[in-house]
VEXFI-807780 format. One record per residue (C-alpha): residue in three letters; x, y, z; chain. Coordinates in Angstrom, 1 decimal, decimal comma, m for minus. Layout:
REC;rest;u;v;w;kette
REC;ALA;X;Y;Z;A
...
This chain:
REC;rest;u;v;w;kette
REC;MET;0,1;m0,3;m0,1;A
REC;ASP;1,4;3,0;m1,3;A
REC;GLU;2,4;5,6;2,1;A
REC;TRP;1,6;9,5;1,3;A
REC;TRP;3,2;12,6;2,8;A
REC;ASP;1,9;16,1;3,1;A
REC;VAL;5,1;18,2;1,9;A
REC;VAL;5,2;21,1;4,3;A
REC;ASP;8,0;24,2;5,0;A
REC;ALA;10,7;25,0;7,4;A
REC;SER;8,0;25,8;10,1;A
REC;GLY;5,4;22,6;9,1;A
REC;GLY;3,5;25,0;7,4;A
REC;ALA;1,7;22,8;4,7;A
REC;THR;2,7;23,9;1,1;A
REC;GLY;m0,5;22,0;m0,4;A
REC;ALA;1,9;19,4;m2,2;A
REC;THR;2,1;15,8;m1,0;A
REC;PHE;4,8;12,6;m1,8;A
REC;ARG;4,7;9,2;m2,4;A
REC;ARG;7,6;7,4;m0,4;A
REC;GLY;10,0;6,1;m2,1;A
REC;ASP;9,8;7,8;m5,0;A
REC;SER;12,8;10,1;m6,5;A
REC;GLY;12,5;13,6;m6,7;A
REC;TRP;11,9;14,7;m3,3;A
REC;PRO;11,5;19,2;m3,2;A
REC;ALA;14,5;20,8;m2,8;A
REC;GLY;13,9;22,9;0,7;A
REC;SER;10,9;21,1;1,8;A
REC;PHE;10,5;18,5;4,8;A
REC;HIS;7,7;16,2;6,2;A
REC;LEU;6,4;15,6;9,6;A
REC;VAL;7,7;12,7;11,5;A
REC;VAL;7,0;11,7;15,1;A
REC;THR;8,6;9,8;18,0;A
REC;ILE;7,2;9,1;21,1;A
REC;CYS;8,6;8,4;24,7;A
REC;VAL;6,6;6,4;27,0;A
REC;HIS;7,0;6,8;30,6;A
REC;ARG;6,3;5,5;33,9;A
REC;ALA;5,7;6,6;37,1;A
REC;ASP;9,3;4,8;38,3;A
REC;GLY;10,8;6,7;35,8;A
REC;THR;11,4;4,3;32,8;A
REC;VAL;10,7;4,7;29,4;A
REC;LEU;9,9;2,3;26,6;A
REC;VAL;12,7;1,9;24,2;A
REC;THR;12,2;m0,7;20,7;A
REC;GLN;14,3;m2,2;18,8;A
REC;ARG;13,8;m2,1;14,7;A
REC;ALA;12,6;m5,5;12,9;A
REC;PRO;15,0;m7,0;10,7;A
REC;THR;13,5;m6,0;7,8;A
REC;LYS;12,8;m2,3;8,8;A
REC;GLU;15,4;0,2;7,3;A
REC;PHE;18,1;0,7;10,5;A
REC;ALA;17,7;m3,1;10,9;A
REC;HIS;18,0;m4,0;14,5;A
REC;GLY;18,8;m0,5;16,1;A
REC;TRP;17,1;0,7;19,4;A
REC;GLU;14,9;3,7;19,2;A
REC;PHE;11,3;5,2;20,5;A
REC;PRO;8,1;4,4;18,5;A
REC;GLY;7,3;6,3;15,8;A
REC;GLY;7,3;7,1;12,4;A
REC;SER;6,1;9,6;9,5;A
REC;ALA;3,1;11,4;9,4;A
REC;LEU;0,6;9,7;6,6;A
REC;ALA;m1,1;12,9;4,6;A
REC;GLY;m3,7;14,7;5,8;A
REC;GLU;m2,5;13,8;9,4;A
REC;SER;m1,7;16,2;12,5;A
REC;GLY;1,3;15,4;14,6;A
REC;THR;m0,4;14,1;17,3;A
REC;ALA;m2,7;12,0;15,6;A
REC;ALA;0,3;10,5;14,1;A
REC;ALA;1,6;9,7;17,1;A
REC;CYS;m1,2;8,2;18,5;A
REC;ARG;m1,1;5,9;15,4;A
REC;GLU;2,5;5,0;15,4;A
REC;LEU;2,5;4,0;19,0;A
REC;ARG;m0,9;2,1;18,3;A
REC;GLU;0,7;0,3;15,3;A
REC;GLU;3,9;m0,6;16,6;A
REC;THR;2,8;m1,4;20,9;A
REC;ALA;m0,7;m1,9;21,0;A
REC;LEU;m0,8;0,8;23,5;A
REC;GLU;m3,5;3,4;22,9;A
REC;VAL;m2,9;6,9;24,4;A
REC;ALA;m5,4;9,7;23,7;A
REC;PRO;m3,6;12,8;21,5;A
REC;ASP;m5,0;15,6;24,7;A
REC;ALA;m2,0;13,1;26,8;A
REC;LEU;0,7;14,1;24,9;A
REC;GLN;3,0;16,2;25,4;A
REC;TRP;4,9;18,3;22,9;A
REC;VAL;8,9;18,6;23,8;A
REC;GLY;9,9;19,8;21,1;A
REC;ARG;11,3;19,5;17,5;A
REC;PHE;14,6;18,5;15,4;A
REC;THR;15,5;19,5;11,9;A
REC;GLU;17,2;17,2;9,1;A
REC;ASP;17,6;17,5;5,8;A
REC;SER;14,3;16,9;4,6;A
REC;ALA;12,3;15,9;7,5;A
REC;LEU;10,8;18,1;10,9;A
REC;VAL;11,2;15,5;13,4;A
REC;ASP;8,6;16,0;16,4;A
REC;LEU;8,9;14,2;19,9;A
REC;PHE;6,4;13,6;22,6;A
REC;THR;6,3;12,4;25,8;A
REC;VAL;3,3;10,7;27,3;A
REC;ARG;2,6;8,6;30,7;A
REC;GLU;2,0;4,9;30,1;A
REC;PRO;m1,9;4,3;29,6;A
REC;ALA;m3,4;2,3;32,3;A
REC;ARG;m4,1;m1,2;32,3;A
REC;SER;m2,0;m1,6;29,2;A
REC;THR;0,6;m3,9;27,7;A
REC;VAL;2,8;m3,8;25,3;A
REC;ARG;2,4;m5,9;22,4;A
REC;PRO;4,8;m5,3;19,8;A
REC;ALA;3,7;m5,9;15,9;A
REC;PRO;6,8;m8,6;14,7;A
REC;ALA;6,8;m6,9;11,8;A
REC;GLU;7,9;m3,6;13,5;A
REC;VAL;9,7;m4,5;16,6;A
REC;MET;12,4;m7,0;17,2;A
REC;ALA;12,0;m6,4;20,7;A
REC;TRP;11,6;m3,6;23,6;A
REC;LYS;12,4;m3,4;27,2;A
REC;TRP;11,6;m0,4;29,7;A
REC;LEU;14,9;1,3;30,5;A
REC;PRO;15,8;4,0;33,0;A
REC;ALA;15,7;7,1;31,8;A
REC;SER;19,1;8,1;32,9;A
REC;GLU;20,6;5,0;31,1;A
REC;VAL;19,5;6,7;27,5;A
REC;VAL;21,9;8,5;26,9;A
REC;GLU;24,4;5,6;27,6;A
REC;LEU;22,5;3,6;25,1;A
REC;ARG;23,2;6,1;22,6;A
REC;GLN;26,6;6,4;23,2;A
REC;SER;27,1;2,4;22,9;A
REC;GLY;26,2;2,8;19,3;A
REC;VAL;22,9;0,3;19,2;A
REC;MET;20,4;3,5;18,6;A
REC;ALA;19,2;3,5;14,9;A
REC;ASP;21,3;5,7;13,2;A
REC;PRO;19,3;9,0;13,0;A
REC;TRP;18,8;8,5;17,1;A
REC;GLY;22,4;10,2;17,9;A
REC;PRO;21,4;13,6;16,8;A
REC;ARG;17,6;13,7;18,1;A
REC;LEU;19,0;12,7;21,3;A
REC;ASP;21,4;15,0;21,7;A
REC;ALA;19,1;18,3;20,9;A
REC;MET;16,2;16,8;22,7;A
REC;TRP;16,7;14,8;25,7;A
REC;PRO;17,4;17,1;28,0;A
REC;ALA;14,0;18,9;27,7;A
REC;ALA;12,6;15,3;27,5;A
REC;MET;13,5;14,2;31,1;A
REC;ALA;12,5;17,9;32,3;A
REC;THR;9,1;16,7;31,0;A
REC;ILE;9,0;13,3;32,4;A
REC;ARG;10,7;14,3;36,0;A
REC;SER;8,0;17,5;36,7;A
REC;GLY;5,7;14,1;36,1;A
REC;GLY;4,6;14,8;32,2;A
REC;GLU;4,3;18,7;32,4;A
REC;PRO;6,7;20,4;30,0;A
REC;PRO;8,7;23,2;31,4;A
REC;ALA;7,1;26,3;30,6;A
REC;VAL;10,1;27,3;28,9;A
REC;GLN;12,4;25,7;26,8;A
REC;LEU;15,4;27,4;25,1;A
REC;GLU;16,7;25,7;21,8;A
REC;ALA;20,6;26,4;20,5;A
REC;HIS;20,3;28,7;17,4;A
REC;ARG;19,1;27,3;14,4;A
REC;ASP;20,2;29,0;10,5;A
REC;SER;16,7;27,2;9,7;A
REC;TRP;14,8;29,7;11,7;A
REC;GLU;16,0;32,7;9,3;A
REC;THR;15,2;30,3;6,4;A
REC;ASP;11,4;29,9;8,4;A
REC;TYR;11,4;33,6;8,6;A
REC;GLN;12,0;34,7;5,5;A
REC;ARG;9,1;32,2;4,0;A
REC;GLU;6,7;33,4;6,4;A
REC;ALA;7,5;37,0;5,9;A
REC;SER;6,6;35,8;2,0;A
REC;ARG;3,1;34,5;3,2;A
REC;LEU;2,8;37,8;4,9;A
REC;VAL;3,0;40,4;2,1;A
REC;ALA;0,9;38,5;m0,1;A
REC;ALA;m1,6;38,5;2,3;A
REC;LEU;m1,6;41,8;3,3;A
REC;GLY;m0,8;43,6;m0,2;A
REC;ASP;m0,1;47,0;0,1;A
REC;ARG;m1,0;47,4;3,4;A
REC;VAL;2,3;46,7;4,8;A
REC;LEU;5,4;49,1;4,0;A
REC;ALA;7,6;46,7;5,9;A
REC;VAL;8,9;43,1;7,0;A
REC;GLU;11,4;42,6;9,5;A
REC;HIS;13,1;39,4;11,7;A
REC;ILE;13,1;40,3;15,2;A
REC;GLY;13,7;38,3;18,5;A
REC;SER;16,4;36,1;19,7;A
REC;THR;15,4;33,5;16,9;A
REC;ALA;16,7;37,0;15,0;A
REC;ILE;20,1;37,3;16,8;A
REC;PRO;23,1;34,4;15,0;A
REC;GLY;24,2;32,3;18,1;A
REC;LEU;21,8;33,4;21,0;A
REC;GLU;19,7;30,6;22,4;A
REC;ALA;15,9;31,1;22,2;A
REC;LYS;12,5;30,0;22,1;A
REC;PRO;11,5;27,8;18,9;A
REC;VAL;9,3;31,1;17,9;A
REC;ILE;9,6;33,1;14,9;A
REC;ASP;9,0;37,0;16,0;A
REC;ILE;8,2;39,0;12,8;A
REC;ALA;7,2;42,7;12,7;A
REC;VAL;5,8;44,8;10,2;A
REC;ARG;5,3;48,2;9,1;A
REC;VAL;1,4;48,8;8,1;A
REC;ALA;0,4;52,1;5,9;A
REC;VAL;m0,8;54,8;7,2;A
REC;ASP;m4,6;54,4;6,3;A
REC;THR;m4,1;50,9;8,0;A
REC;ASP;m5,0;50,0;11,7;A
REC;PRO;m2,3;47,7;13,2;A
REC;LEU;m4,8;46,1;15,5;A
REC;ALA;m7,4;45,1;12,7;A
REC;LEU;m5,6;42,9;10,4;A
REC;GLY;m7,3;39,8;12,0;A
REC;PRO;m9,6;39,0;8,8;A
REC;LEU;m6,4;39,9;6,3;A
REC;LEU;m4,7;37,1;8,3;A
REC;ALA;m7,1;34,3;9,3;A
REC;ALA;m6,4;33,0;5,9;A
REC;THR;m2,4;32,2;6,7;A
REC;GLY;m3,4;30,9;10,0;A
REC;TYR;m2,8;34,2;12,6;A
REC;THR;m5,0;34,9;15,4;A
REC;GLN;m5,1;38,3;17,0;A
REC;HIS;m3,7;37,6;20,6;A
REC;ARG;m5,9;39,2;22,7;A
REC;SER;m4,0;39,9;26,0;A
REC;GLY;m0,7;41,3;24,3;A
REC;PRO;0,3;44,9;24,2;A
REC;LYS;m2,3;47,8;23,6;A
REC;ASN;0,1;50,0;20,9;A
REC;HIS;0,7;47,7;18,2;A
REC;GLY;m1,7;44,7;17,1;A
REC;VAL;m0,4;41,3;18,1;A
REC;TYR;m1,3;38,2;16,4;A
REC;THR;0,1;34,6;16,6;A
REC;ARG;0,0;31,4;14,7;A
REC;GLU;0,0;27,6;16,5;A
REC;ARG;0,9;24,3;15,4;A
REC;ASP;m0,5;21,5;17,0;A
REC;GLY;m1,2;23,9;19,9;A
REC;ALA;2,0;24,9;20,1;A
REC;ARG;3,0;28,7;19,0;A
REC;THR;5,2;28,8;16,4;A
REC;HIS;5,1;32,2;15,2;A
REC;ILE;4,7;36,1;16,9;A
REC;LEU;3,8;39,2;14,2;A
REC;HIS;3,7;42,4;15,8;A
REC;ALA;2,3;44,9;13,5;A
REC;PHE;3,1;48,7;13,9;A
REC;ALA;1,3;52,2;12,6;A
REC;SER;4,2;53,7;10,3;A
REC;ASP;4,8;56,5;12,7;A
REC;GLN;5,5;54,0;15,0;A
REC;TRP;7,9;52,2;13,1;A
REC;ASP;11,6;54,0;13,6;A
REC;GLU;11,0;54,2;17,7;A
REC;CYS;10,2;50,8;17,5;A
REC;ASN;11,4;49,1;21,2;A
REC;GLN;11,2;45,8;19,2;A
REC;ARG;13,2;46,7;16,8;A
REC;LEU;15,9;48,9;18,9;A
REC;PHE;16,6;46,0;21,2;A
REC;ARG;17,1;43,4;18,5;A
REC;ASP;19,6;46,5;16,7;A
REC;LYS;21,7;46,3;20,4;A
REC;LEU;21,6;43,2;20,2;A
REC;LEU;23,2;42,9;16,6;A
REC;SER;25,5;45,2;17,0;A
REC;ASP;27,3;44,8;20,5;A
REC;PRO;28,2;41,0;21,5;A
REC;THR;28,6;42,4;25,4;A
REC;ALA;24,9;43,1;25,1;A
REC;VAL;24,5;39,2;24,1;A
REC;ALA;26,0;37,8;26,5;A
REC;ARG;24,4;39,5;29,5;A
REC;TYR;21,2;38,9;27,7;A
REC;ARG;22,1;35,2;27,5;A
REC;GLU;23,1;34,6;31,0;A
REC;VAL;19,9;36,4;32,8;A
REC;LYS;17,8;34,7;30,1;A
REC;THR;19,5;31,2;30,8;A
REC;ARG;18,7;31,7;34,2;A
REC;ALA;15,3;32,8;34,0;A
REC;ALA;14,4;30,1;31,6;A
REC;ARG;14,5;27,7;34,4;A
REC;SER;11,3;29,2;36,5;A
REC;SER;8,3;27,6;36,8;A
REC;ASP;5,8;29,4;34,6;A
REC;GLY;6,2;31,9;31,2;A
REC;ARG;5,6;34,7;33,7;A
REC;ALA;8,2;34,4;35,3;A
REC;TYR;10,9;34,3;32,7;A
REC;THR;9,6;37,8;31,1;A
REC;ALA;9,5;39,3;34,4;A
REC;ALA;13,2;38,2;35,8;A
REC;LYS;14,7;39,0;32,1;A
REC;SER;12,7;42,7;32,2;A
REC;GLN;15,5;44,5;34,0;A
REC;VAL;18,4;43,6;31,5;A
REC;VAL;15,9;43,8;28,7;A
REC;GLN;15,3;47,8;30,2;A
REC;GLN;19,0;48,3;30,5;A
REC;LEU;19,9;47,4;27,2;A
REC;LEU;17,0;49,0;25,4;A
REC;ASP;17,9;52,7;27,3;A
REC;GLU;21,6;52,5;26,4;A
REC;GLU;20,4;51,7;22,4;A
REC;ARG;18,0;54,6;23,0;A
REC;ALA;20,2;57,0;24,2;A
REC;ALA;22,3;56,3;21,6;A
REC;ARG;20,2;57,3;19,0;A
REC;GLY;19,1;60,6;21,3;A
REC;LEU;16,0;58,7;22,3;A
REC;ALA;14,4;59,8;25,7;A
REC;SER;13,8;56,3;27,9;A
REC;VAL;10,2;54,6;27,9;A
REC;THR;9,6;51,1;29,5;A
REC;ALA;10,2;48,2;27,8;A
REC;TRP;6,9;46,4;25,6;A
REC;ASP;4,5;43,8;28,0;A
REC;LYS;5,1;40,7;26,2;A
């Protein structure tokens, strides 16, 4: 039976194209979604499976998972793959999304989930030749021993610390997860900017990449922040209907001096759009803060130290509050260098 995948962009957005597994001619610069699931128990052990001899990467150990089928969400694919490989049945809302790893042609999403009650692992022989419950602390040792399926080394290096934090917290993911800077964030921004220009037309005068993902080498949450300057006769707080087709919704509790619109995938925020009136653009704090970080390596170091420490907070509001002092200091420095008066930093 043919297996078809959705072709998606770097942010996981649908391109409208599909691809049949095994065919040649994969579209360059495109991706398909892969899911993997770490099932854990209350005693801190996790389920690992060994790939069947007839499969690619035969005999390699891994977490259950596979490619999402055309039309399938990440959570639906995770539930299906877990059921097909192990006979474990979980509900989509029981899954906790941990993070994403970008490969040459795949976006790999890692989920964690508690072992469902009164369940028994019954591996499908065509998929799994062996399985075991392994202490979570020994997963890295398994990776270092060289017996894991080839793709899993880089995936574990990138995502296992966040997965461990989720497991230790009893299944709730840390509120703030910083990731090493990715070059693909700039590519993602460029693609998203093109979509926004197409949607807004002559109502937008400029589009720029802002936020930590715009700063090379700086750790960040995997959320792309974008600033747009709207035309003089356009209300930045009234772009909702124009942006709806691109997947954005208005963020009602955001700042009131400009429009804020967010885009999500499987319940996780992926993009934040900040829309500014034309006369706000030159003194916009978000742009000035970005410029400070781009031009001053010591500012990046100061900000990194604070945000890394703040990321250990138990909630997102505490993270933002912990950063507020250094953000204000750096913003004041940039505004003073431009001959601008100090103003209160934005409330994100």
